[in-house]
C-alpha positions as CSV (number, residue, x, y, z in Angstrom):
1,M,72.5,104.7,46.0
2,T,70.6,102.6,48.3
3,P,68.3,104.4,50.9
4,S,70.1,104.0,54.3
5,I,73.2,105.5,52.4
6,L,70.9,108.4,51.2
7,F,69.6,108.8,54.7
8,F,72.9,109.3,56.6
9,A,74.1,111.3,53.7
10,Q,71.4,113.7,54.6
11,T,71.6,113.8,58.0
12,T,75.5,114.7,58.0
13,A,74.8,117.4,55.4
14,Q,72.2,119.0,58.0
15,G,73.9,119.1,60.9
16,S,73.5,117.5,64.6
17,G,73.1,121.3,66.2
18,F,74.3,122.9,68.9
19,L,72.6,120.3,71.1
20,G,73.7,117.4,69.3
21,T,77.4,118.7,69.7
22,I,76.9,119.2,73.7
23,V,75.0,116.5,75.1
24,P,77.8,113.9,74.4
25,M,80.6,116.3,75.9
26,I,78.2,116.7,79.1
27,L,78.0,112.9,79.0
28,M,81.8,112.2,78.8
29,F,82.0,115.1,81.7
30,V,79.7,112.9,83.6
31,L,81.3,109.9,83.1
32,F,84.9,111.5,83.9
33,Y,83.9,112.9,86.8
34,F,82.3,109.3,88.5
35,I,85.4,107.0,87.0
36,A,88.1,109.2,88.4
37,I,87.3,112.6,90.1
38,R,85.0,111.6,92.8
39,P,87.4,108.2,93.9
40,Q,90.1,110.4,94.6
41,R,88.4,112.9,96.3
42,Q,87.4,110.1,98.7
43,K,90.9,108.7,98.8
44,Q,92.2,112.2,99.9
45,Q,89.3,112.6,102.5
46,E,90.2,109.5,104.4
47,L,93.9,110.3,104.4
48,A,93.0,114.0,105.8
49,A,91.1,112.4,108.6
50,Q,93.7,109.7,109.3
51,I,96.1,112.5,109.5
52,A,94.0,114.9,111.9
53,A,93.2,111.3,114.0
54,L,97.3,110.5,114.4
55,K,98.9,110.5,117.7
56,G,101.9,108.9,119.4
57,G,102.5,105.1,118.7
58,D,100.8,104.8,115.2
59,H,102.6,103.0,112.7
60,I,103.0,105.3,109.5
61,V,104.5,105.3,105.6
62,T,106.1,108.2,104.1
63,T,105.3,109.6,100.4
64,G,108.8,108.4,100.4
65,G,108.4,104.9,101.1
66,L,110.0,105.2,105.2
67,Y,107.8,103.0,107.7
68,G,108.3,104.4,111.0
69,V,106.1,104.8,114.2
70,V,104.8,108.6,115.4
71,S,107.1,109.6,118.6
72,S,105.6,113.3,118.5
73,L,103.1,115.3,116.6
74,Q,103.0,119.3,116.4
75,E,100.6,121.5,114.3
76,K,102.0,120.7,110.8
77,T,105.0,118.5,111.5
78,L,105.6,115.0,113.1
79,T,108.6,113.1,115.0
80,L,109.3,109.8,113.1
81,K,111.3,106.9,115.0
82,I,112.6,104.6,111.8
83,A,115.2,102.9,114.0
84,D,116.5,102.9,117.3
85,N,118.0,106.2,118.3
86,V,117.2,107.2,115.2
87,K,114.0,110.2,114.2
88,I,113.1,112.3,112.1
89,K,111.0,115.4,111.5
90,L,108.4,115.3,109.0
91,D,105.7,117.4,107.2
92,K,102.1,115.7,108.0
93,A,101.5,115.8,104.5
94,A,104.2,113.0,103.9
95,V,102.3,110.9,105.1
96,A,101.2,108.5,102.4
97,A,99.0,105.7,105.1
98,V,98.4,104.6,108.3
99,V,99.6,100.8,108.8
100,K,98.6,100.6,112.5
101,K,97.2,102.2,114.8
102,S,98.8,102.6,118.5
103,G,96.0,100.2,120.2
104,E,96.0,97.7,117.8
105,A,97.3,93.9,118.1
106,E,99.4,92.6,115.6
107,V,97.6,90.1,113.2
108,I,100.3,87.1,112.9
109,D,99.4,85.1,109.7
110,V,99.8,81.2,111.0
111,S,98.3,79.5,108.1
112,S,101.8,78.8,106.7
113,E,103.0,77.1,109.6
114,D,99.7,74.7,109.4
115,E,100.8,73.6,105.6
116,K,104.2,72.6,106.6
117,A,103.1,70.3,109.7
């Protein structure tokens, strides 16, 4: 046999011990933490801060996909206006995103109009 094959055969026969098996597992967990767990936790904290700062007039999207305007807030629920004379009561946990705060100006895209002219 060639010397390189003998070297690999000897190292696998001896085993790599406890340290050789635990270090790769720790490295995989650290990598998984920075790729998956940490960004998700940051998104959850950001959404929780947005929900805590909700006030009347804010435009939101619910987890069910409903767009509406917050008309009133209670401790754990909110009333959402989704159409004229149509209001529904939701749990604050059902808020998926805040689309527009009540004091913000609406952005109008005029680039398509300039291209037509």
